[in-house]
C-alpha positions as CSV (number, residue, x, y, z in Angstrom):
1,M,1.1,9.5,7.9
2,S,1.1,12.7,9.2
3,I,3.0,16.1,9.1
4,Q,4.8,16.5,12.3
5,D,7.0,19.9,12.5
6,G,6.7,20.3,8.5
7,V,8.4,16.9,8.3
8,P,6.3,13.9,6.9
9,F,6.0,11.1,10.0
10,L,4.6,7.6,9.3
11,G,4.5,5.6,12.8
12,T,2.6,2.8,14.2
13,V,1.5,0.8,17.2
14,D,0.5,-2.7,17.1
15,K,-1.9,-4.5,19.4
16,L,1.1,-5.9,22.0
17,G,2.1,-2.0,22.3
18,T,5.3,-2.0,20.1
19,A,5.7,0.9,18.6
20,Y,8.0,2.1,15.3
21,T,8.4,4.6,13.0
22,D,9.5,3.9,9.7
23,K,9.4,5.1,5.7
24,I,7.1,2.1,5.0
25,I,4.4,0.5,7.2
26,C,2.2,-2.3,6.2
27,T,0.0,-4.5,8.3
28,G,-1.6,-8.0,8.4
29,Y,-0.7,-9.6,5.1
30,G,0.5,-6.6,3.5
31,A,3.1,-6.9,6.0
32,H,4.5,-10.2,4.5
33,I,3.4,-9.3,0.5
34,A,3.4,-5.7,0.1
35,T,6.4,-4.6,2.2
36,P,8.9,-5.9,0.2
37,L,7.4,-4.6,-3.1
38,L,7.5,-1.2,-1.4
39,R,11.0,-1.4,-0.3
40,D,12.4,-2.3,-3.3
41,A,10.7,0.5,-5.6
42,V,11.8,3.0,-2.8
43,D,15.3,1.7,-2.5
44,K,15.5,1.9,-6.2
45,N,13.7,5.8,-6.8
46,P,13.4,7.3,-3.1
47,N,11.9,10.5,-4.8
48,Q,8.7,8.9,-6.3
49,T,6.3,11.5,-7.8
50,Q,2.7,10.9,-6.2
51,A,1.6,9.5,-9.2
52,E,4.4,6.6,-9.3
53,A,3.5,6.0,-5.5
54,R,-0.1,5.7,-6.2
55,A,0.9,3.1,-9.4
56,L,2.9,1.3,-6.8
57,V,0.2,1.2,-4.1
58,E,-2.4,0.0,-6.9
59,K,-0.3,-2.6,-8.1
60,C,0.6,-3.6,-4.2
61,M,-3.1,-4.7,-3.5
62,E,-3.6,-6.2,-6.9
63,V,-1.1,-8.4,-5.9
64,L,-2.5,-8.9,-2.5
65,F,-5.9,-9.3,-4.2
66,Y,-4.7,-12.5,-6.1
67,R,-2.9,-13.8,-3.1
68,D,-5.7,-13.6,-0.5
69,A,-8.5,-15.9,-1.3
70,R,-10.8,-14.1,1.1
71,S,-10.0,-10.2,-0.4
72,Y,-12.3,-7.9,-1.5
73,P,-11.7,-5.9,-4.7
74,K,-12.2,-2.6,-3.5
75,Y,-10.2,-0.1,-0.9
76,L,-9.5,3.3,-0.2
77,L,-6.4,5.1,-0.5
78,G,-5.6,8.0,1.9
79,I,-3.4,10.6,0.5
80,I,-1.6,13.2,3.1
81,D,0.2,16.2,1.8
82,K,1.7,19.2,3.8
83,D,0.1,21.7,1.3
84,E,-3.4,19.8,0.4
85,G,-4.0,18.0,3.6
86,I,-5.6,14.8,3.9
87,K,-7.6,13.4,0.8
88,I,-9.4,9.8,1.1
89,D,-9.7,8.5,-2.7
90,G,-12.1,5.4,-3.1
91,P,-13.7,3.3,-2.9
92,L,-11.1,2.1,-5.7
93,E,-11.8,-1.3,-7.5
94,I,-8.9,-3.4,-8.5
95,K,-8.8,-4.4,-12.3
96,H,-8.6,-8.4,-12.0
97,T,-9.3,-10.8,-14.4
98,W,-9.4,-15.0,-13.8
99,D,-8.7,-15.7,-17.2
100,I,-5.4,-17.2,-16.4
101,A,-6.9,-19.9,-14.1
102,N,-7.3,-21.7,-17.4
103,I,-3.9,-22.4,-17.8
104,S,-3.1,-23.6,-14.6
105,K,-5.0,-26.6,-14.1
106,N,-3.9,-29.4,-11.9
């Protein structure tokens, strides 16, 4: 995301050259798992605070961590604000526990 002419702008170009803009863009596995979670939250509350948006991203990262067997529990979070500019937080760590795995035995 960037600020273009004072208006937030989020766009992407994939490896085939397909370009588009949207309110929500996820790549890789996140496009399948996190996009529906983010769209649902934005549809219910389009004017989220930065804290609410951050909590939503943290929840999505937790879901992605549990769903992908090769994932890593650390990530960086980029925040773009027209007043404060660009800020990168992290590495942030996903709070996780595998205690529930003992319940699910084949």
